[in-house]
C-alpha positions as CSV (number, residue, x, y, z in Angstrom):
1,M,22.3,-15.0,-62.9
2,K,24.0,-16.3,-59.8
3,R,25.1,-12.8,-58.8
4,I,21.5,-11.6,-59.1
5,F,20.2,-14.5,-56.9
6,I,22.8,-13.6,-54.2
7,F,21.9,-9.9,-54.4
8,I,18.1,-10.8,-53.9
9,L,19.0,-13.0,-50.9
10,I,21.0,-10.2,-49.4
11,M,18.2,-7.6,-50.0
12,M,15.6,-10.0,-48.4
13,F,17.8,-10.5,-45.4
14,L,18.4,-6.8,-44.9
15,A,14.6,-6.1,-45.4
16,S,13.7,-8.7,-42.8
17,R,16.3,-7.3,-40.4
18,S,15.0,-3.8,-40.9
19,Y,11.4,-5.0,-40.4
20,S,12.3,-6.8,-37.3
21,Q,14.0,-3.7,-35.8
22,T,11.1,-1.4,-36.8
23,N,8.6,-3.9,-35.4
24,E,10.0,-3.6,-31.9
25,T,7.9,-1.7,-29.4
26,L,9.6,1.0,-27.5
27,I,8.8,0.9,-23.8
28,T,9.8,4.0,-21.9
29,L,10.4,4.0,-18.2
30,D,7.4,6.2,-17.4
31,D,5.1,4.0,-19.6
32,F,6.5,0.8,-18.1
33,I,5.8,2.1,-14.5
34,Q,2.4,3.5,-15.5
35,K,1.2,0.2,-17.0
36,A,2.7,-1.9,-14.1
37,L,0.8,0.3,-11.6
38,K,-2.4,-0.3,-13.5
39,N,-2.1,-3.9,-14.6
40,Y,0.0,-5.7,-11.9
41,P,-1.7,-7.0,-8.7
42,T,0.8,-5.5,-6.2
43,P,-0.6,-1.9,-6.2
44,K,-4.2,-3.2,-5.9
45,I,-3.1,-5.3,-2.9
46,N,-1.5,-2.2,-1.4
47,A,-4.8,-0.3,-1.7
48,Y,-6.8,-2.9,0.3
49,S,-5.6,-1.6,3.7
50,L,-6.7,1.9,2.8
51,N,-10.1,0.7,1.7
52,Y,-10.5,-1.2,4.9
53,A,-9.6,1.9,6.9
54,K,-12.3,3.8,5.1
55,A,-14.8,1.1,5.9
56,R,-13.7,1.3,9.6
57,L,-14.4,5.0,9.6
58,L,-17.9,4.4,8.3
59,Q,-18.5,1.9,11.1
60,A,-17.2,4.3,13.7
61,K,-19.5,7.0,12.5
62,A,-22.4,4.8,13.5
63,I,-22.3,6.6,16.8
64,N,-24.1,9.5,15.0
65,D,-26.9,7.3,13.9
66,I,-30.5,7.6,15.2
67,N,-31.9,4.3,16.3
68,L,-35.6,3.8,15.8
69,K,-37.5,1.2,17.7
70,S,-41.1,0.0,17.4
71,D,-43.1,-2.6,19.3
72,F,-46.6,-4.0,19.1
73,Y,-48.1,-6.6,21.4
74,K,-51.5,-8.1,21.7
75,T,-52.3,-9.9,24.9
76,F,-55.2,-12.2,25.8
77,A,-55.7,-13.1,29.4
78,H,-58.1,-14.6,32.0
79,P,-56.8,-12.7,35.1
80,I,-56.8,-14.2,38.6
81,P,-59.5,-12.5,40.7
82,E,-58.1,-10.0,43.1
83,S,-61.3,-8.4,44.4
84,T,-65.0,-8.7,44.4
85,I,-65.0,-7.5,40.8
86,T,-64.0,-10.4,38.6
87,I,-62.5,-9.8,35.2
88,D,-63.7,-12.5,33.0
89,K,-61.3,-11.9,30.2
90,S,-58.9,-9.1,29.1
91,G,-57.4,-8.0,25.8
92,I,-54.6,-5.6,25.7
93,D,-53.1,-3.9,22.5
94,T,-49.8,-2.2,23.1
95,F,-47.9,-0.2,20.5
96,S,-44.8,1.9,21.1
97,F,-42.4,3.9,19.0
98,S,-39.1,5.4,20.2
99,A,-36.0,7.1,18.9
100,E,-32.5,7.0,20.5
101,K,-29.7,9.3,19.8
102,V,-26.1,9.7,21.2
103,L,-24.5,13.2,21.4
104,P,-20.8,12.3,20.9
105,F,-19.5,15.7,22.0
106,S,-21.0,15.2,25.5
107,G,-21.7,11.4,25.7
108,T,-25.3,12.1,26.5
109,R,-27.8,9.4,25.6
110,L,-31.3,10.7,24.6
111,S,-34.4,8.7,24.0
112,A,-38.0,9.7,23.4
113,G,-41.1,7.8,22.4
114,I,-44.8,7.5,22.4
115,G,-46.9,4.5,23.6
116,L,-50.5,3.5,23.0
117,T,-52.2,1.0,25.2
118,D,-55.8,-0.1,24.4
119,I,-57.4,-2.3,27.1
120,E,-60.7,-4.2,26.7
121,Q,-62.0,-5.9,29.8
122,D,-65.2,-8.1,30.2
123,Y,-66.4,-8.2,33.8
124,A,-68.4,-11.1,35.3
125,S,-71.7,-10.5,37.0
126,S,-71.2,-9.1,40.5
127,A,-72.7,-6.7,43.0
128,F,-71.3,-3.9,41.0
129,F,-72.2,-5.3,37.6
130,P,-75.2,-7.6,38.1
131,A,-75.5,-8.3,34.4
132,G,-71.8,-8.1,33.7
133,A,-70.1,-5.4,31.8
134,S,-67.5,-4.6,29.1
135,Q,-65.3,-1.5,29.2
136,T,-62.4,-0.1,27.1
137,Y,-59.5,1.9,28.5
138,F,-57.3,4.0,26.3
139,V,-53.9,5.0,27.7
140,P,-51.6,7.1,25.5
141,E,-48.2,8.2,26.8
142,V,-45.2,10.3,25.9
143,S,-41.8,9.4,27.5
144,F,-38.2,10.6,27.5
145,Q,-34.9,9.8,29.1
146,I,-31.6,11.6,29.4
147,S,-28.5,9.8,30.6
148,Q,-25.3,11.7,31.1
149,P,-22.0,9.8,31.9
150,I,-20.0,11.4,34.7
151,L,-16.9,9.3,35.1
152,K,-16.4,6.7,32.4
153,N,-17.0,8.2,28.9
154,W,-17.1,11.7,30.4
155,L,-17.8,14.3,27.7
156,G,-18.3,11.4,25.2
157,L,-14.6,10.5,25.2
158,L,-15.3,6.8,24.3
159,D,-17.8,8.0,21.6
160,R,-15.6,10.5,19.9
161,L,-12.2,8.8,20.0
162,P,-13.1,5.8,17.8
163,V,-14.0,8.2,15.0
164,Q,-10.8,10.2,15.5
165,Q,-8.8,7.0,15.5
166,A,-10.5,5.9,12.3
167,E,-9.7,9.2,10.6
168,L,-6.1,8.9,11.7
169,N,-5.9,5.3,10.4
170,I,-7.0,6.6,7.0
171,K,-4.2,9.1,6.9
172,L,-1.8,6.4,8.2
173,N,-2.8,3.9,5.6
174,R,-2.8,6.4,2.8
175,E,0.9,7.2,3.7
176,R,1.6,3.4,4.0
177,N,0.0,2.9,0.6
178,K,2.2,5.5,-0.9
179,E,5.3,3.9,0.8
180,A,4.4,0.5,-0.5
181,D,3.8,1.8,-4.0
182,E,7.1,3.6,-3.9
183,I,8.9,0.4,-3.0
184,F,7.1,-1.2,-6.0
185,I,8.2,1.6,-8.2
186,L,11.8,1.3,-7.0
187,E,11.7,-2.4,-7.9
188,L,10.4,-1.4,-11.4
189,H,13.2,1.1,-11.8
190,N,15.8,-1.5,-10.9
191,L,14.2,-4.1,-13.3
192,Y,14.2,-1.6,-16.1
193,Y,17.9,-0.6,-15.6
194,N,18.9,-4.2,-15.3
195,W,17.2,-4.8,-18.6
196,I,19.3,-2.1,-20.2
197,L,22.4,-3.4,-18.4
198,N,21.8,-6.9,-19.8
199,I,21.3,-5.6,-23.3
200,E,24.5,-3.6,-23.1
201,Q,26.5,-6.5,-21.7
202,L,25.2,-8.6,-24.6
203,K,26.3,-6.0,-27.1
204,I,29.7,-5.8,-25.6
205,Y,30.2,-9.5,-25.7
206,T,28.8,-9.7,-29.2
207,Q,31.2,-7.0,-30.4
208,H,34.2,-8.7,-28.7
209,Y,33.1,-12.1,-30.1
210,E,33.0,-10.7,-33.6
211,N,36.4,-9.2,-33.2
212,A,37.8,-12.4,-31.7
213,D,36.3,-14.4,-34.5
214,A,37.9,-12.2,-37.1
215,L,41.2,-12.5,-35.2
216,L,40.7,-16.3,-35.1
217,R,40.3,-16.5,-38.9
218,Q,43.3,-14.3,-39.4
219,T,45.4,-16.5,-37.0
220,Q,44.2,-19.6,-38.8
221,K,45.5,-18.2,-42.1
222,K,48.8,-17.3,-40.5
223,Y,49.1,-20.7,-38.9
224,K,48.5,-22.4,-42.2
225,S,51.2,-20.2,-43.7
226,G,53.6,-21.1,-40.9
227,V,53.7,-17.5,-39.6
228,A,51.7,-18.0,-36.4
229,E,52.4,-20.7,-33.8
230,A,49.9,-23.3,-32.5
231,V,49.7,-21.7,-29.1
232,D,48.5,-18.5,-30.7
233,L,45.8,-20.4,-32.6
234,H,44.6,-22.2,-29.4
235,K,44.6,-19.0,-27.4
236,T,42.6,-17.2,-30.0
237,K,40.1,-20.1,-30.3
238,A,39.7,-20.4,-26.5
239,I,38.9,-16.7,-26.1
240,T,36.4,-16.8,-29.0
241,I,34.6,-19.8,-27.4
242,N,34.5,-18.0,-24.0
243,Y,32.9,-14.9,-25.7
244,K,30.4,-17.1,-27.4
245,K,29.5,-18.8,-24.1
246,A,28.9,-15.4,-22.5
247,M,26.7,-14.4,-25.4
248,T,24.6,-17.5,-25.0
249,L,24.2,-16.9,-21.2
250,Y,23.2,-13.2,-21.7
251,K,20.8,-14.0,-24.5
252,S,19.0,-16.4,-22.2
253,Q,19.0,-13.9,-19.3
254,L,17.7,-11.2,-21.6
255,L,14.9,-13.5,-22.9
256,N,13.7,-14.2,-19.3
257,M,14.1,-10.6,-18.3
258,E,11.9,-9.4,-21.2
259,K,9.3,-11.9,-20.3
260,N,9.3,-10.5,-16.8
261,I,9.1,-6.9,-18.2
262,L,6.1,-7.8,-20.3
263,T,4.4,-9.5,-17.3
264,Y,4.6,-6.3,-15.3
265,Y,3.7,-4.2,-18.4
266,T,0.6,-6.2,-19.3
267,G,-0.3,-8.2,-16.2
268,D,-0.3,-11.3,-18.5
269,T,2.3,-14.0,-18.3
270,S,1.5,-15.3,-21.8
271,Y,1.9,-12.0,-23.7
272,Q,4.6,-11.9,-26.3
273,K,6.1,-9.0,-28.1
274,E,9.4,-7.6,-29.5
275,I,10.4,-4.8,-27.1
276,K,13.2,-2.4,-26.5
277,P,14.1,0.1,-23.8
278,D,14.5,3.9,-24.0
279,Y,18.1,5.0,-23.4
280,D,17.1,8.6,-22.8
281,Y,16.9,7.8,-19.1
282,I,20.6,7.0,-19.0
283,N,21.9,10.6,-18.7
284,D,25.4,11.7,-17.8
285,P,25.9,11.4,-14.0
286,A,26.9,15.0,-13.8
287,D,23.3,16.0,-14.9
288,Y,21.7,14.7,-11.7
289,Q,20.8,17.0,-8.9
290,I,21.2,16.0,-5.2
291,N,19.4,17.8,-2.4
292,D,19.2,16.9,1.3
293,L,16.0,16.3,3.2
294,N,15.3,16.5,7.0
295,A,14.1,13.3,8.6
296,A,11.1,15.1,10.1
297,D,9.8,15.9,6.6
298,T,9.8,12.3,5.3
299,R,6.8,10.0,4.7
300,K,8.3,7.4,7.0
301,M,8.3,9.9,9.9
302,R,4.7,10.9,9.1
303,I,3.8,7.2,9.3
304,L,5.5,6.8,12.7
305,K,3.8,9.9,14.0
306,F,0.4,9.0,12.8
307,S,0.9,5.6,14.4
308,K,1.8,7.3,17.7
309,E,-1.3,9.5,17.5
310,V,-3.5,6.4,17.1
311,L,-1.8,4.8,20.1
312,D,-2.3,8.0,22.1
313,K,-6.0,7.9,21.4
314,E,-6.1,4.3,22.6
315,I,-4.4,5.3,25.8
316,M,-7.0,8.0,26.4
317,M,-9.7,5.4,25.8
318,G,-8.0,2.9,28.1
319,K,-7.9,5.4,30.9
320,S,-11.5,6.2,30.5
321,E,-12.4,2.5,30.3
322,K,-10.8,1.9,33.7
323,L,-13.1,4.4,35.5
324,P,-16.4,3.2,37.1
325,Q,-19.5,3.8,35.0
326,L,-21.5,6.5,36.8
327,D,-24.5,8.0,34.9
328,L,-26.9,10.7,35.9
329,I,-30.4,9.8,34.6
330,F,-33.4,11.9,34.2
331,S,-36.6,10.5,32.8
332,G,-40.3,11.5,32.5
333,T,-43.6,10.2,31.4
334,L,-46.8,12.0,30.4
335,Q,-50.0,9.9,30.2
336,S,-53.6,10.3,29.4
337,Y,-56.5,8.1,30.4
338,S,-59.9,7.8,29.0
339,L,-62.8,5.3,29.3
340,N,-64.6,4.0,26.3
341,E,-63.2,6.8,24.1
342,R,-59.8,7.6,22.6
343,K,-58.5,11.1,23.5
344,F,-55.0,12.4,22.7
345,N,-55.2,16.0,23.7
346,E,-55.1,15.6,27.5
347,F,-51.9,14.4,29.3
348,K,-52.9,15.1,32.9
349,Y,-50.8,12.4,34.5
350,D,-47.1,12.9,34.7
351,E,-44.2,11.2,36.4
352,Y,-40.5,12.3,36.6
353,T,-37.5,10.4,37.9
354,I,-33.9,11.5,38.6
355,G,-31.2,9.3,39.9
356,L,-27.7,7.8,39.6
357,A,-26.7,4.5,38.1
358,L,-23.3,3.0,39.1
359,V,-21.4,0.1,37.6
360,Y,-18.1,-0.7,39.4
361,P,-16.1,-3.6,38.1
362,L,-14.1,-5.4,40.8
363,G,-10.6,-6.0,39.5
364,D,-11.1,-4.8,36.0
365,H,-8.1,-6.8,34.7
366,M,-9.1,-6.6,31.1
367,A,-9.1,-2.8,30.9
368,R,-5.9,-2.5,32.9
369,G,-4.1,-5.1,30.8
370,N,-5.2,-3.4,27.5
371,L,-3.9,-0.1,28.8
372,E,-0.6,-1.5,29.8
373,A,-0.2,-3.2,26.4
374,V,-0.9,0.0,24.5
375,K,1.6,1.9,26.7
376,S,4.2,-0.6,25.9
377,E,3.6,-0.2,22.2
378,T,3.8,3.5,22.6
379,D,7.2,3.3,24.3
380,K,8.5,1.1,21.5
381,L,7.2,3.5,18.9
382,N,8.9,6.4,20.6
383,N,12.2,4.5,20.3
384,D,11.4,3.7,16.7
385,I,11.0,7.4,15.9
386,E,14.3,8.3,17.6
387,E,16.1,5.4,15.9
388,F,14.7,6.4,12.5
389,R,15.7,10.0,13.0
390,L,19.3,9.0,13.7
391,N,19.6,6.4,11.0
392,Y,18.0,8.5,8.3
393,S,20.6,11.2,8.5
394,Y,23.4,8.7,8.4
395,N,21.9,6.6,5.6
396,L,21.2,9.7,3.5
397,S,24.7,11.1,3.9
398,Q,26.2,7.7,3.0
399,L,24.0,7.4,0.0
400,I,24.9,10.9,-1.3
401,E,28.6,10.1,-0.7
402,M,28.3,6.9,-2.8
403,I,26.4,8.8,-5.6
404,N,29.2,11.4,-5.8
405,T,31.8,8.6,-5.7
406,Y,30.2,6.9,-8.7
407,R,30.1,10.2,-10.6
408,I,33.9,10.1,-10.4
409,I,34.2,6.4,-11.1
410,V,32.1,6.7,-14.3
411,Q,34.4,9.5,-15.5
412,E,37.5,7.4,-14.7
413,D,35.9,4.4,-16.5
414,R,35.7,6.5,-19.7
415,E,39.3,7.6,-19.4
416,L,40.4,4.0,-18.8
417,I,38.5,2.7,-21.9
418,Q,40.0,5.3,-24.1
419,T,43.5,4.5,-22.8
420,I,43.0,0.8,-23.3
421,K,41.7,1.4,-26.9
422,D,44.9,3.4,-27.6
423,Q,47.0,0.6,-26.1
424,L,45.1,-2.0,-28.2
425,S,45.7,0.0,-31.4
426,A,49.4,0.2,-30.6
427,E,49.6,-3.6,-29.8
428,R,47.9,-4.4,-33.1
429,K,50.3,-2.3,-35.0
430,K,53.3,-3.9,-33.3
431,Y,51.8,-7.4,-33.9
432,S,51.2,-6.7,-37.6
433,Q,54.8,-5.6,-37.9
434,G,56.1,-8.7,-36.1
435,R,57.4,-6.8,-33.1
436,S,55.0,-8.3,-30.6
437,G,53.2,-11.5,-29.9
438,L,49.5,-12.3,-30.3
439,Y,49.4,-12.9,-26.5
440,Y,49.7,-9.2,-25.8
441,V,46.9,-8.3,-28.2
442,I,44.6,-10.8,-26.6
443,E,45.5,-9.6,-23.1
444,V,44.7,-6.0,-24.0
445,R,41.4,-7.1,-25.6
446,N,40.5,-8.8,-22.3
447,D,41.3,-5.6,-20.4
448,L,39.1,-3.6,-22.8
449,L,36.2,-6.1,-22.3
450,T,36.6,-5.8,-18.5
451,A,36.7,-2.0,-18.7
452,E,33.6,-1.8,-20.9
453,L,31.7,-4.2,-18.7
454,D,32.7,-2.2,-15.6
455,Y,31.7,1.0,-17.3
456,I,28.1,-0.1,-18.0
457,K,27.8,-1.7,-14.6
458,D,29.0,1.5,-12.9
459,I,26.6,3.6,-14.8
460,M,23.7,1.3,-13.8
461,Q,24.9,1.3,-10.3
462,F,24.9,5.1,-10.3
463,K,21.3,5.0,-11.6
464,N,20.3,2.5,-8.9
465,L,21.9,4.6,-6.2
466,Y,20.1,7.7,-7.5
467,V,16.8,6.0,-7.6
468,Q,17.4,4.9,-4.0
469,Y,18.0,8.6,-3.2
470,L,14.7,9.5,-4.8
471,D,13.1,6.8,-2.7
472,I,14.6,7.8,0.6
473,T,13.7,11.5,0.0
474,D,10.1,10.6,-1.1
475,K,10.6,12.0,-4.6
476,L,10.2,8.8,-6.5
477,Y,6.5,8.4,-5.8
478,A,5.9,12.1,-6.7
479,Q,7.3,11.5,-10.2
480,H,4.6,8.9,-10.8
481,V,1.7,10.1,-8.6
482,K,-0.2,11.3,-11.7
483,Y,-0.6,7.7,-12.7
484,R,-2.5,6.8,-9.5
């Protein structure tokens, strides 16, 4: 009966362990990055600048709008007599409607409108109107004006450039948005690989703890039998405790790291779930391909060049702003006049005007200061472009060199681990035969632990370097662009 009870307990334990393992959710690297880009606030924050740039373009395109204007006035007056004919009272109804339009390609300002004026006047009795009189005048008119800038804003420079700047800013912010997202993706890669690293380190320490614990029990038996010395017992016990301490630390780190993973994955700090990573992303270093990329073809260089184009537009605008405002103006008015009846078909009275309007600022410190500030920014940006071009080639070559170095290091780690395992096997055999001390077995165990930890660290370091390579060559974002 007791054996049956123990068997049932063992089966329940194995079943619960199996359920716990199968209940874990597998989070692949691609899925992790996809969910983080969707749920975490950082990519949304990165998109604000692009949305703002689009709004600024919409504002700049207001130059193409047609402005409509309408007025209506009703005037009541008792005019001051100016002749022998005295106006007792006067009522004037004035209505106007006009449209204004800017032609950005030339800077021309066009306006056209119609006006209706209805005048009712009551005359006091006089020699002309012994009994007084009342008359109505109807004056419709059609007017237009054309204003063409000659110096400042010549050919609509100040009208067109803000739209071009806004379009460039959209391109610039789109590239900056990609750059910011790629930095975020790089952080996610590093977090995911550190997660795997922590798990593997915990596994290594757990395995060494179990081996050390078994060795401790064996040493305790030998000590009781008088075969092993006290120093061997203390040494074995100390190393077992150290392994257990390391396990406790890595378990705590893993718990915090998985909480962080879930926060990025779900966008919720309170979400809890059993998760595990996908090890398919940890391929052999020899399987990774490395290709060079010219600095001129990088996203960073495009950002710098777009920024320079924006500043070049500002310089063009600044030079135009410094010029005097000289406009050629041509306007005309066609009017009709009728007494006591409203006629729209006769516009016999016309008036045309042509002239120049000049505005010349004395000093103009604001425009000159703005232009000099933009020129200074442009000079700095030119130096930034040259500095990036030089640093990029150097940094990329150094990164590729480190990647190739870690390919070799990982292979040497494997050879070292196998060598130490062979050495450990030999030391165990010598110890069991009484030809060696426990001290040597423990030392070799420590060497194996160090080698296994170095191996997993070196693999993860290789992965981190390779991800940096994908980032610096703009390939990292392209792997996940389908998620955006």
